[in-house]
C-alpha angles and dihedrals in degrees: 000000000000117000127237115222117196119195115238121225095254091054090044093054090048089053093048090050089059098258122133095021097298115185114197090209089065094051116125133178101238091212088063089064093071090121093055091049090054090050092051092048088049094049090052089050091052092048091051092047100043105027105259124245095352088062097036094052090065091066126096125220090259090051088059091047090050096047091050095044093049090054091047090050090050088050093052090050101043105024089220105163093205088070091069090066090048091051093048090046091053091048088052090050089052092048090051090048089056091046089057089063103271114133090015096301131253 
């Protein structure tokens, strides 16, 4: 599984001060990335539950479409916000599936 690297405050200050090739246009307030963190946590949960790439690689393109569509339908019916992270995590899994050479790769 890919690793998530968070920038600590000291490194962030060095970057802001112009050290290590800091580019102000790339600056992001890490706290604004809460949604991405939730998606990463959900993706890790899905990998643990289902078995990660070994399981994912058994899916077809239409399986991914169906999984994502089913969750989107459930979201529209229930309005449960946690389903947004599930949908995004499934989309990430599908992108990773493509990057492993399925559907021609990306």
